[in-house]
TIRO-2110 file (N, C-alpha, C; in Angstrom, 1 decimal):
// TIRO-2110
70.4, 21.3, 80.3, N, 1, A
71.4, 21.5, 81.1, CA, 1, A
71.8, 22.8, 81.3, C, 1, A
72.2, 23.2, 82.5, N, 2, A
72.7, 24.4, 82.9, CA, 2, A
74.1, 24.6, 82.8, C, 2, A
74.5, 25.9, 82.0, N, 3, A
76.1, 26.1, 81.7, CA, 3, A
76.4, 27.5, 82.1, C, 3, A
77.4, 27.9, 82.6, N, 4, A
77.6, 29.1, 83.0, CA, 4, A
77.7, 30.2, 81.5, C, 4, A
77.1, 31.3, 81.6, N, 5, A
77.2, 32.1, 80.6, CA, 5, A
77.3, 33.5, 80.8, C, 5, A
77.6, 33.8, 82.0, N, 6, A
78.0, 35.1, 82.6, CA, 6, A
79.1, 35.0, 83.8, C, 6, A
80.0, 35.9, 83.7, N, 7, A
80.9, 36.3, 84.9, CA, 7, A
80.5, 37.6, 85.5, C, 7, A
80.4, 37.6, 86.7, N, 8, A
80.1, 38.9, 87.2, CA, 8, A
81.3, 39.5, 88.1, C, 8, A
81.9, 40.8, 87.9, N, 9, A
83.1, 41.1, 88.6, CA, 9, A
82.4, 42.3, 89.6, C, 9, A
82.6, 42.3, 90.7, N, 10, A
82.2, 43.3, 91.7, CA, 10, A
83.1, 44.4, 91.6, C, 10, A
82.4, 45.6, 91.4, N, 11, A
83.2, 46.8, 91.2, CA, 11, A
82.6, 47.7, 92.2, C, 11, A
83.2, 49.0, 92.5, N, 12, A
82.6, 50.2, 93.4, CA, 12, A
82.0, 51.1, 92.6, C, 12, A
82.1, 51.1, 91.1, N, 13, A
81.6, 52.2, 90.4, CA, 13, A
81.3, 51.6, 88.9, C, 13, A
80.1, 50.8, 88.6, N, 14, A
79.9, 50.2, 87.7, CA, 14, A
80.1, 51.2, 86.2, C, 14, A
79.6, 52.4, 86.2, N, 15, A
79.9, 53.3, 84.9, CA, 15, A
81.2, 53.2, 84.7, C, 15, A
82.1, 53.6, 85.8, N, 16, A
83.6, 54.0, 85.6, CA, 16, A
84.3, 52.5, 85.2, C, 16, A
84.0, 51.6, 85.7, N, 17, A
84.6, 50.4, 85.4, CA, 17, A
84.0, 49.9, 84.2, C, 17, A
83.0, 50.4, 83.5, N, 18, A
82.6, 50.0, 82.2, CA, 18, A
83.5, 50.7, 81.2, C, 18, A
83.7, 51.9, 81.6, N, 19, A
84.7, 52.7, 80.7, CA, 19, A
85.9, 52.1, 80.7, C, 19, A
86.6, 51.6, 81.7, N, 20, A
87.8, 50.9, 81.9, CA, 20, A
87.9, 49.7, 80.9, C, 20, A
86.8, 49.0, 81.1, N, 21, A
86.8, 47.5, 80.4, CA, 21, A
86.6, 47.8, 78.9, C, 21, A
85.6, 48.9, 78.6, N, 22, A
85.3, 49.2, 77.2, CA, 22, A
86.4, 49.5, 76.3, C, 22, A
87.5, 50.3, 77.2, N, 23, A
88.8, 50.8, 76.4, CA, 23, A
89.6, 49.7, 76.4, C, 23, A
89.7, 49.0, 77.5, N, 24, A
90.7, 47.8, 77.6, CA, 24, A
90.5, 46.7, 76.5, C, 24, A
89.3, 46.3, 76.3, N, 25, A
88.9, 45.3, 75.3, CA, 25, A
88.4, 45.9, 74.0, C, 25, A
88.3, 47.2, 73.8, N, 26, A
87.7, 47.8, 72.6, CA, 26, A
86.3, 47.2, 72.2, C, 26, A
85.5, 47.2, 73.4, N, 27, A
84.1, 46.8, 73.3, CA, 27, A
83.3, 47.7, 73.8, C, 27, A
81.8, 47.6, 73.6, N, 28, A
80.8, 48.5, 74.1, CA, 28, A
79.9, 47.7, 74.8, C, 28, A
79.3, 48.4, 75.9, N, 29, A
78.4, 47.6, 76.7, CA, 29, A
77.1, 47.4, 75.8, C, 29, A
76.5, 46.0, 76.3, N, 30, A
75.4, 45.9, 75.6, CA, 30, A
74.0, 46.1, 76.5, C, 30, A
74.2, 46.5, 77.8, N, 31, A
73.3, 46.5, 78.8, CA, 31, A
74.0, 47.4, 79.7, C, 31, A
73.3, 48.6, 80.1, N, 32, A
73.6, 49.5, 81.0, CA, 32, A
72.6, 50.0, 82.1, C, 32, A
72.9, 50.1, 83.4, N, 33, A
72.2, 50.5, 84.5, CA, 33, A
73.0, 51.3, 85.3, C, 33, A
72.8, 52.3, 86.3, N, 34, A
73.6, 52.9, 87.2, CA, 34, A
74.5, 51.9, 88.0, C, 34, A
74.0, 50.6, 88.3, N, 35, A
74.9, 49.7, 89.2, CA, 35, A
75.2, 48.5, 88.5, C, 35, A
74.8, 48.2, 87.2, N, 36, A
75.1, 46.9, 86.5, CA, 36, A
75.2, 47.2, 85.0, C, 36, A
76.5, 46.7, 84.4, N, 37, A
76.7, 46.8, 83.2, CA, 37, A
77.2, 45.7, 82.6, C, 37, A
76.8, 45.0, 81.3, N, 38, A
77.2, 44.0, 80.9, CA, 38, A
77.7, 44.0, 79.4, C, 38, A
78.8, 43.3, 79.0, N, 39, A
79.2, 43.2, 77.8, CA, 39, A
78.9, 41.7, 77.1, C, 39, A
78.4, 41.8, 75.9, N, 40, A
78.2, 40.3, 75.1, CA, 40, A
79.7, 40.0, 74.6, C, 40, A
80.2, 38.8, 74.9, N, 41, A
81.4, 38.4, 74.4, CA, 41, A
81.0, 37.2, 73.3, C, 41, A
82.1, 36.6, 73.2, N, 42, A
81.9, 35.5, 71.9, CA, 42, A
81.1, 34.3, 72.4, C, 42, A
80.3, 33.6, 71.5, N, 43, A
79.6, 32.6, 72.0, CA, 43, A
78.3, 32.7, 73.1, C, 43, A
77.9, 34.2, 73.0, N, 44, A
76.8, 34.4, 73.8, CA, 44, A
77.2, 34.6, 75.3, C, 44, A
78.5, 34.4, 75.7, N, 45, A
79.0, 34.7, 76.9, CA, 45, A
79.0, 36.1, 77.4, C, 45, A
78.9, 36.5, 78.6, N, 46, A
78.8, 37.9, 79.1, CA, 46, A
79.7, 38.3, 80.0, C, 46, A
80.3, 39.4, 80.1, N, 47, A
81.2, 39.9, 81.2, CA, 47, A
80.2, 41.1, 81.8, C, 47, A
79.9, 41.0, 83.3, N, 48, A
79.1, 41.9, 83.8, CA, 48, A
79.9, 42.7, 85.0, C, 48, A
79.6, 43.8, 85.1, N, 49, A
80.2, 44.6, 86.2, CA, 49, A
79.2, 44.9, 87.1, C, 49, A
79.2, 44.9, 88.5, N, 50, A
78.2, 45.2, 89.3, CA, 50, A
78.4, 45.9, 90.7, C, 50, A
78.1, 46.8, 90.7, N, 51, A
78.4, 47.7, 92.0, CA, 51, A
77.4, 47.5, 93.1, C, 51, A
76.4, 46.5, 92.9, N, 52, A
75.5, 46.2, 94.0, CA, 52, A
75.7, 44.7, 94.6, C, 52, A
77.0, 44.4, 94.6, N, 53, A
77.4, 43.2, 95.0, CA, 53, A
76.9, 42.7, 96.4, C, 53, A
76.7, 41.5, 96.8, N, 54, A
76.4, 41.1, 98.2, CA, 54, A
77.5, 41.3, 99.1, C, 54, A
77.1, 42.3, 99.9, N, 55, A
78.2, 42.6, 101.1, CA, 55, A
78.1, 41.5, 102.1, C, 55, A
77.1, 40.7, 102.2, N, 56, A
77.1, 39.6, 103.1, CA, 56, A
78.0, 38.3, 102.8, C, 56, A
78.5, 38.4, 101.6, N, 57, A
79.5, 37.3, 101.4, CA, 57, A
81.0, 37.6, 101.9, C, 57, A
81.6, 36.7, 102.6, N, 58, A
82.9, 37.0, 103.3, CA, 58, A
84.1, 36.3, 102.5, C, 58, A
83.7, 35.5, 101.6, N, 59, A
84.8, 34.8, 101.0, CA, 59, A
85.8, 35.7, 100.4, C, 59, A
87.2, 35.4, 100.5, N, 60, A
87.9, 36.2, 99.7, CA, 60, A
87.9, 36.2, 98.1, C, 60, A
88.2, 37.2, 97.3, N, 61, A
88.2, 37.1, 95.9, CA, 61, A
89.4, 36.5, 95.7, C, 61, A
89.5, 35.4, 95.0, N, 62, A
90.5, 34.5, 94.5, CA, 62, A
90.5, 34.2, 93.0, C, 62, A
89.5, 34.8, 92.1, N, 63, A
89.3, 34.5, 91.0, CA, 63, A
90.2, 35.6, 90.0, C, 63, A
90.3, 35.4, 88.8, N, 64, A
90.8, 36.5, 87.7, CA, 64, A
90.3, 36.1, 86.4, C, 64, A
90.0, 37.1, 85.8, N, 65, A
89.4, 37.1, 84.1, CA, 65, A
90.8, 36.7, 83.5, C, 65, A
90.5, 35.7, 82.6, N, 66, A
91.8, 35.3, 81.7, CA, 66, A
91.3, 35.7, 80.2, C, 66, A
92.5, 36.3, 79.6, N, 67, A
92.3, 36.5, 78.1, CA, 67, A
93.4, 35.6, 77.5, C, 67, A
93.0, 34.8, 76.6, N, 68, A
93.8, 34.0, 75.9, CA, 68, A
94.1, 34.6, 74.4, C, 68, A
95.6, 34.5, 74.1, N, 69, A
95.7, 35.0, 72.9, CA, 69, A
96.5, 34.1, 71.9, C, 69, A
96.2, 34.2, 70.6, N, 70, A
97.1, 33.2, 69.7, CA, 70, A
98.3, 34.1, 69.4, C, 70, A
99.4, 33.6, 68.8, N, 71, A
100.5, 34.3, 68.4, CA, 71, A
101.6, 34.1, 69.2, C, 71, A
101.8, 33.4, 70.2, N, 72, A
103.0, 33.1, 70.8, CA, 72, A
103.4, 34.3, 71.9, C, 72, A
104.4, 34.0, 72.4, N, 73, A
105.0, 35.0, 73.3, CA, 73, A
105.3, 36.4, 73.0, C, 73, A
105.4, 36.7, 71.7, N, 74, A
105.4, 37.9, 71.1, CA, 74, A
104.1, 38.7, 71.1, C, 74, A
103.0, 38.0, 71.1, N, 75, A
101.6, 38.4, 71.0, CA, 75, A
101.4, 39.1, 72.6, C, 75, A
101.6, 38.2, 73.4, N, 76, A
101.4, 38.5, 74.9, CA, 76, A
102.2, 39.7, 75.3, C, 76, A
103.5, 39.7, 74.9, N, 77, A
104.2, 41.0, 75.2, CA, 77, A
103.6, 42.3, 74.4, C, 77, A
103.3, 42.0, 73.5, N, 78, A
102.6, 43.2, 72.5, CA, 78, A
101.5, 43.7, 73.4, C, 78, A
100.6, 42.8, 73.8, N, 79, A
99.3, 43.2, 74.6, CA, 79, A
99.9, 43.9, 75.8, C, 79, A
100.8, 43.4, 76.6, N, 80, A
101.2, 44.1, 77.7, CA, 80, A
101.7, 45.4, 77.6, C, 80, A
102.4, 45.8, 76.3, N, 81, A
102.9, 47.0, 76.0, CA, 81, A
101.7, 47.8, 75.5, C, 81, A
100.8, 47.5, 75.0, N, 82, A
99.6, 48.3, 74.6, CA, 82, A
98.8, 48.5, 75.9, C, 82, A
98.6, 47.6, 76.8, N, 83, A
97.8, 48.0, 77.9, CA, 83, A
98.4, 48.9, 78.7, C, 83, A
99.9, 48.7, 79.3, N, 84, A
100.6, 49.7, 79.9, CA, 84, A
100.6, 51.1, 79.4, C, 84, A
100.6, 51.2, 78.0, N, 85, A
100.6, 52.4, 77.5, CA, 85, A
99.4, 53.1, 77.8, C, 85, A
98.1, 52.5, 78.0, N, 86, A
96.9, 53.0, 78.3, CA, 86, A
96.9, 53.3, 80.1, C, 86, A
98.1, 52.9, 80.7, N, 87, A
98.0, 53.3, 82.2, CA, 87, A
97.5, 52.2, 83.0, C, 87, A
97.2, 51.1, 82.6, N, 88, A
96.7, 49.9, 83.3, CA, 88, A
97.6, 49.5, 84.4, C, 88, A
97.2, 49.3, 85.5, N, 89, A
98.0, 48.9, 86.6, CA, 89, A
98.6, 47.4, 86.4, C, 89, A
99.9, 47.2, 86.5, N, 90, A
100.6, 45.9, 86.4, CA, 90, A
100.8, 45.2, 87.7, C, 90, A
100.4, 43.9, 87.7, N, 91, A
100.4, 43.3, 89.1, CA, 91, A
101.8, 42.2, 88.9, C, 91, A
101.9, 41.7, 87.6, N, 92, A
102.6, 40.8, 87.3, CA, 92, A
103.5, 41.2, 85.9, C, 92, A
104.5, 41.4, 85.6, N, 93, A
105.1, 41.6, 84.4, CA, 93, A
105.0, 40.5, 83.5, C, 93, A
105.4, 40.5, 82.3, N, 94, A
105.4, 39.3, 81.5, CA, 94, A
106.5, 38.3, 82.0, C, 94, A
106.2, 37.0, 82.2, N, 95, A
107.2, 36.2, 82.4, CA, 95, A
106.7, 34.7, 81.9, C, 95, A
107.5, 33.8, 81.9, N, 96, A
107.1, 32.4, 81.5, CA, 96, A
106.8, 31.6, 82.7, C, 96, A
105.6, 30.8, 82.3, N, 97, A
105.0, 29.9, 83.4, CA, 97, A
105.1, 28.5, 82.6, C, 97, A
104.4, 27.6, 83.2, N, 98, A
104.4, 26.1, 82.7, CA, 98, A
103.4, 26.2, 81.4, C, 98, A
102.7, 27.0, 81.6, N, 99, A
101.5, 27.2, 80.5, CA, 99, A
101.9, 28.1, 79.2, C, 99, A
103.1, 28.9, 79.5, N, 100, A
103.5, 29.9, 78.5, CA, 100, A
103.7, 31.2, 79.1, C, 100, A
103.8, 32.1, 78.2, N, 101, A
104.2, 33.5, 78.3, CA, 101, A
102.8, 34.1, 79.2, C, 101, A
103.0, 34.9, 80.3, N, 102, A
101.6, 35.5, 81.0, CA, 102, A
102.0, 36.7, 81.5, C, 102, A
101.1, 37.5, 81.8, N, 103, A
101.2, 38.7, 82.7, CA, 103, A
99.8, 38.8, 83.4, C, 103, A
99.8, 39.7, 84.5, N, 104, A
98.5, 40.1, 85.1, CA, 104, A
98.5, 41.7, 85.4, C, 104, A
97.3, 42.2, 85.0, N, 105, A
97.0, 43.6, 85.3, CA, 105, A
95.9, 43.6, 86.4, C, 105, A
95.5, 44.8, 86.8, N, 106, A
94.3, 45.0, 87.6, CA, 106, A
93.5, 46.0, 87.1, C, 106, A
92.3, 45.9, 87.4, N, 107, A
91.3, 47.0, 87.1, CA, 107, A
91.2, 48.0, 88.2, C, 107, A
90.5, 49.1, 88.2, N, 108, A
90.6, 50.1, 89.2, CA, 108, A
90.2, 49.6, 90.6, C, 108, A
89.4, 48.3, 90.8, N, 109, A
89.1, 47.8, 92.0, CA, 109, A
90.0, 46.8, 92.4, C, 109, A
91.0, 46.5, 91.5, N, 110, A
91.8, 45.4, 92.0, CA, 110, A
91.6, 44.0, 91.5, C, 110, A
90.4, 44.2, 90.7, N, 111, A
90.2, 42.7, 90.1, CA, 111, A
91.2, 42.2, 89.1, C, 111, A
91.8, 41.0, 89.0, N, 112, A
92.8, 40.8, 88.3, CA, 112, A
92.4, 40.3, 86.8, C, 112, A
93.4, 40.7, 86.1, N, 113, A
93.1, 40.3, 84.4, CA, 113, A
94.4, 39.5, 84.2, C, 113, A
94.4, 38.3, 83.7, N, 114, A
95.5, 37.6, 83.2, CA, 114, A
95.4, 37.6, 81.7, C, 114, A
96.6, 37.5, 81.2, N, 115, A
96.8, 37.4, 79.7, CA, 115, A
97.7, 36.1, 79.4, C, 115, A
97.3, 35.2, 78.7, N, 116, A
98.1, 33.9, 78.5, CA, 116, A
97.8, 33.5, 77.1, C, 116, A
98.7, 32.5, 76.8, N, 117, A
98.6, 32.0, 75.2, CA, 117, A
97.5, 30.9, 75.3, C, 117, A
97.0, 30.8, 74.1, N, 118, A
95.9, 29.8, 73.8, CA, 118, A
96.5, 28.4, 74.1, C, 118, A
95.7, 27.6, 74.8, N, 119, A
96.5, 26.3, 75.0, CA, 119, A
96.3, 25.3, 73.9, C, 119, A
END
């Protein structure tokens, strides 16, 4: 059975974006080339940054990465303070949704990163 094991985020500069994600998530790349960098995450899943994305695709970007945290609303607010102290661009400040406390930030290319509680 085929199951997804990688998410690809299209970026304008893979090495620069890799530095952003490495600092944001406190992880190091597992594979690096000038236009493609990947990070091994839990369970064999990978986050890849690619600056050679398909220019012929015209669909709008409607996805976002989601980081789920244990620890309730306080942990979500703490993560927001930690990331904003690093200068990360805020898209949505912490607020309560039907699934709990959440916020959204953006990477240098405008790709969205949501933080939310573990379900």
